[in-house]
N, C-alpha and C positions, 0 to 999 in steps of 0.2 A: 102597411106603413100609415100612418094619420101624418099630415102637414098643417102645423098651424101656425108656423109664420116663415119666413125667409128672410134671412142677412146674409148680406153679399162680405166674403172673405177673401182675403189673397190666395191663400192656399190653404192645404188642409193641415191638419189640425191635430191639437195633443190628444193623448190616451190618459187621464187623470178621474175618473170616478169608477163607481161603481153601482151594481144595481140598487133602487130605492124600495126597500122591502115593504110591501102592501100591509097595512094592521089587520088586527082580527077586526070580524063584524060582530059588534055586540057592544059591553058596558066599557069605559076606558081601561076599568082594569084587568078587564077578560071574562069577566063575570055575569053573572045574566042567567037567563033563563036558559040560554042558549050552553053556556059552562064555557063560554069562550071558545067553541067550534067555528070553522069558517060556515058561514050559510048558504045553501048553494040558491042563487039568485038568476040561475039562468033561462031563458023564454022555454019553451015547448019545442020540445022537434028541432033543437037545435042545429045548425048546420054550420061549416065553417065561413060558408058566406054571410052567416048572420054574427059572427066574431070580427069580419073583419070590416063590417061594417060601423060609420062612426054612431050610430044608434045604439049600438052596446059600450056601455062605459067601461073603461079599465076597471080592472079589480073581480067582475061581472063573473061569476061560477060557472064551470063547462061542464056540460058532459056530452061530449058524440059519440056518435054510433054507425057504425058501419063506414069509416073511411079508410083510403087505403095507403097505406104507407109507399113514399115515391122516391126516397134518399134518407141514407143512415149515415151518421158521421164514423166511422169505423176508420180514418186514416190520420196518421201523423202522433202531435203529440197531446192534443185535446179532441176527445171525442166524448160520445155521448149523446148529442142530438138525435134529432131526424124531422122529418117533413111528411106532412099528412096531403091529400088532398080529397074532395068529394068527388066521388065516382065519373058525377057528370062531367067535370071539368067545368071549363071557362074562365073568365074573369073573375076574382077577389072567392076563388076555390083552393088555395091551395094555404098552407099555418107550417110556421116552425114551431117545434116543439122543444121547450129547454126544461133541464131540469128532471125528466124522469127518471126513476130509479134503473140504476144501470145495469140491475141483474134481469129487468124484464125488456129494456132495449138489446140486448144483447141476443135475443133470442128472436130478434124481429128478422124479417126479411124482407125487400121489397117487393110490393105486391101483396103482403099481409093486407087482409080487411080486420080493424080494430075497431075495440069501441075504448073510451078514454073516459076514466071517470077523476076526480079530484084537481082538476085545474081550473085555472082561472085567466081570463083572459089580461094580457098585459101590454102596454106601448112601451118599448125598450127605446133607451138612445142613452150614450153620456150624457154627463153634464157641460163637457167641453164641444157638443156636437150644434152649435149654435143655430141651424140651419132651422129648429122646428120638428124636421123630421122624426119619424121614428118605425121600428118594424114591430108589427103586428105579432105577438107569440102567445103560446101557452106555456104556462107556468105552474107548480104544483101550489094549491091554493097556501096558504102561509099557516105555519103549523100542522099542516096536514101532508099526506103522500097521492102522489100520481097512480094511478092503475090503470095498466093498459091491458087488455083481455084480447088477443086473438081470435077472432073467428072464422076464417079459413082465407080464400085465395081471391082476389080479385082480378080485375082487368086493369091495368094503367091505363090512363087517358092518354092518346097522345101527344108529344111534346106541341104548345102549339106556334106556330111561324111567328117573329115577332120580327118586325124592319128596322133593324139599329138606325141605320141611314136616315130612316125618315124621321124618328124621334129625336137625334142627335142635330137634325137640321132645325127644329122647333124654335121661336123667336125666343123663348124665356125659358128660364130653369122651371117654373111654374109648371109650363107645358109639357114639359120634356117629364117633371114629376107625377103628373096625372098619367100621363102614358106607360111608364114602368110600376105605377105605385099596382094597379090592378094586376099585375102579374107576379106582386110579390110571392113566394111562397109556393110558385104554379112551377113547373117544367117546361120551360120555353127552349125553342131552336131561335141563334139565329145566324144568319148567312151571310157570307162576303163581306167579313170585319177586317179591320187591316190593325195589326199590333202598333201601339204610340211607342213600342221601346222591349226592351226583352225583359222576361219576368227578374222580380225582386222580394227579397224574401221581405216580409210584415215585421219590421222591427217592433219587439218589446224586452222591454228590459226585465219585467218580470217574470213572463213566461215563455220565453223564446222557442219555435218550430221551425229548423231550418223546411221543411216540408211542406210549409204556410208560404204561399208565393204568389203575387198577382203581377197583371200588365193589363192597363189600361188599352183598350179598343175602340173602334168605333162606336160613336151614340152615348158617349159618356157612361160608358159601362166598365167595367173591371171583372176580367176572371181572375178568378181566386181558385190555387189548389189546395180548398179546405178538407174534400171527400176523396180527391185522387190527384195523381200526379197529372201535370203537364205533360204532354208527347215531348219529343224533340223538335227544334225547328221555330220557336218561334223565337224572334226577334225584333227588332225595330224594322219597321214597315212591311213585316210580313203578311200574306194575305190568309188567312183562316178560312178555309172553305166553310165552315160551320162550325157552331159549337153549342153542345146542349146539354142545361144545368138546370138544375131547382134556381130561381131568383130571392135573392135574401139584399138586405140592407144594412149597412155597419159603414157611417160617414157617406158612402158613395153604396149604389147600384153594386151586387156582385152578382155573377152569377157563376155557380158550383157547380162544374162538370163532375159525374159521378164514376165515371173511368176514363183512362187515359184517351182511349178510341170515340169519346164524346165529343173531342176537339181534332177535327180533319182539317189536315193543312194543303198546302196546294193550290189556294184558291184565286182564280183569275181574274174574278170581276171585282176588287174592291174596289172602293171611289180613291180616285187621284190625289194624292197631296197636295198641301197650295205649296206651291213654290215656284211658282213663275206670274212674269207680270199679269198674265191672261187671267188667270184664277185667283191672284190676290186683289184682282181688282172687277170683277164679275159679280160683287155685293152677294155671293151664296157662298154657304159654308160647303165646300163641295166634300172635303172629306169627313164631316159629321164629327167633327171633336168639339163642336159647340163655341167655336171661334170664327170668324170669318175673316176674310183678306187681312189686313195691315193688325188685327188682333190675334191671327193666327203666329204663333213662335216660328212657322216653318215659311213665312212672308218675311220677318225680321230682319233674318241673316243675310238672304240672298238679293234684296231689294232698297237701296237706302232713303227711297220714299216713305217706306215703313220706320225707318228709325232716324229722325231728324238729330242732326248735334243737337246736343242740351246739355246745358250748365248743371254742375249739381246745385246750385241754388234754385233753378226753377224747377226741378225735380223735388227740392224738396218746397216749393212752394204752392205745387197743386201738380196733380196725374198728369202728362201728357196725351193729347189725345189727337192720333192713335199712341198706344201707352209703349211700342218701342220707340228705344232712347239708343245715342252714339255718345260717350261722354270719352274725352280726347284727351291724352297729356294731365293727368290729373296724378295724383300723388299717394300712393301706398300709406297708410299712416299705423297698419297692422295687421296682423295675419292671423287667423283662428288656430288652434293649435292643430286641429286635425287636418291644416293645410289645404281647406278646400274652400272657405269665407276669406275675403278682406275687407277694410275700411281703406277708402280714401278721402282726401282732400284736395279741394281747388290749385293750393299752393303748398310748399313747405312750411309754410305760417299759416297754423292754422288759426281758423274765426269762425263767428255764429254763420249758420245756414252755408256751410261750405264743406259740412261734411257728407258720408254717405253710405251705407253699408250694403256691399255687395257680396250676394249669396250663389252660390255655384253648386253645380251639380256634379263636379269631380274634382279631385287634385288639382292644386296650381302649378304652375310651368316654377322650376329653383328658381327662376330669375323674379317672380313674382315676392321680394320682401320690404320693409320697410324702408321708404324712403324713395324706391322705385318708381321711374315714373312709367303708366301705364294707359291704354287704353279699353274701352270695353264696350259690349254690345250687349244689351239687353231687355228686359221688360219691367217697368217700374210701375209699383205697385204700395200700397199702403196697408199693411198687414197688423191681424191683429187676431188669435186665436180662438176668441171666445166673443168679437162682436162689445165689449164692453172698452169702457176708458178709451186712452189716447190711442194710437198706432205708430207703426214704425215702418219709416219708408225706407224703400231697399232698392236694388234692382237686381233681378234674377238671371244672372249671367248666364245669356248661349254662347258667347266666342271664350275663346280659351287667349287670354292676354300673355303676354309676356314683358318683361321690366328693365328699362334700361338703369343705368349704372346709379345706386341709390346717394343720395342726398339728406344730410341731416334734418330731420323735422322738428320744429318748433311749437310746443303745445300752448294753450290760451292757459294764461297762467292768473287772470284778475279774477277769477271766479271764486264762490262759496258755494257749497253743498248747499245753504239754506236757499240760496238764487236759483240751483239747479234742480232741486226736488220742484218745483211750483211748474205747473203746465205753461203758464203766461211767459216764465221769463226762463224754462230750462227745455223748452222745445226749439229755440236757436240751435242750442247744442245739440243735439240729437245726434250721435256718428258721430262727435269733433273728436279730436284729442285734447284733455283738460288735464292740468296737474292741481292738485290740493294738496294744502299741507295741513301738518299737524291732525294728523287722522290716526283714529285708535279703531281696532277692532272690537265690536262691540256683538256678533254674533260669530261663531267659524263655519266656515263652508264644511259640510261633511257629506258621507255620503248617503247619509237619510234626509238631507236637504237637499240633495243633488248639488251638492257646492255651493249653492246659494245663502252666501252669509251675509252679515250687515256689518258696514262701519259708519264710525260716527265723528263729525264734524264740531267741538264745538256745542251739542247737544241737537245737531239735526243726523238724523239716520238716514239712511241711504243703503239699496241693497251691492252686493259685490258679486258676481261671476266669474267662472273660470273659462269662456270662451278663449279666451288667449291664455290666462296665466293663471294659475290655481296658489290661492292665497292658502297656506298651512300652517299661520301663526297662530298663538294661542289668544284667549281673548284676553283683551289688556293692551294686547301690542298698541305701540306708539309708531306711528310713520312720521318721521321730519316730512315727507314729502310721498305721495303716490298720483303714479300718471296711468292714464290709460282713457279707454273711450266712454266717454256720456253716452248714455243707450235710454231706451225705457221698453223694460223687459213684460212684452205682452203676455206672459202665462203668470203675471202677479199683478202688471195692471199697476206699475210703481216704475220711476225713475233710479237708475243705478249707473255702478261703475262695472269697464270691463278693464283690470288692471291689465298693466304692462309693464310695471316696474315700480319697486319700492327701495324709497331710502330710510333707514333706522335711525330712530332715535327721534327728536321734537318734544314738544311740550303738549301733550293731549289733559283736558282738566278731566 
């Protein structure tokens, strides 16, 4: 992986891009003396360390001789990748091989010594990964085919023991990146790491795989069952004695165990969880999750000093420091269709700067309905998935709120789409309940556009999404009034409406 620049984001990010193909070397039309074939620009006696070096540009042709196969992906629904290492081992000695012919990969076993021809260096990341980090890979040259030749059997270098806690306690993301990056593609062992949750399936609408699960652990590291299943017993706060696997990168640093036995449970020396006044006030990131003291979620819930009472308007004005907040006696304006998230208002009568989006990790209590009065504890952040445009202010809730008897909610009714779509005048109404009149459907939301449609009020177009209510009316449908939550769509970097209710009729130009 090579780090170009770092952009802080609220939390992680959407998967909406694909690999960018590398052009052929030669004339623009693929002609010329080379006949459009890729040119081998590799240095003499190329080693994996050379490929991992910044001195070798992306797209350089690569031939590797006598490297050892350290891991093969033959597990789950997406298979065919493998990893190689220079036999001498050490930092920067591992490499991910992507897109090799499957029939050639099928005959490989861990420990094989191989030669690889027809490859080129790639630095891969999805365009939605705004961190600037990439994973160094070997992929087939454009228009060509990778060739893998077995030379015999070698000796696998011993996995390097890496201290995840020490890395997690580094002060900056850049320092942590530098520590992990040198072991990219290398088999490593981490010891006495705490699980920050239970394994969860990696979400993918286009290519779901129930075997592909992840769990965050000490050191800003993620274990992923890409090559083998996890053993039983991994749960929140479980102490893992050791985990061995090959290190990869995809939005996070990922450790792929190569067999269930590579993850050894029953550890007894994991770092303590930060959840006491002593640990939450000592200025140390005791559990190595890269958040210390009141910036650690484990401190926010038990310690009121880490979650001061904060009005919605103050959260919208700026992120508190520390970011833990407690918001009391606010009114639910809407609940997401999945019953996990909700929007709240300072009073039953909506107003500028008095709305907030509350994002939750689990299903809400049945009493949390529109109009109910609730209190919530959580972390306030400014979120955007790609570091562009505006941000959406939100509370990532940590508490499980319950609601009191609901009352009628009154939306803002004196605004127009022309005012709301402009950042200067629309941002105060972010997450506020509004009603707009004489609005028509200009683009219908469908499965092909993830139900992100478009509405039109007197020539001003704005997005609509189905977080709360899915509009199914055809293009040209005119609503006398439509009520919903005004929001900033971070994945489109535009303002829009999350409809709650609609009134047919009206007069639309």
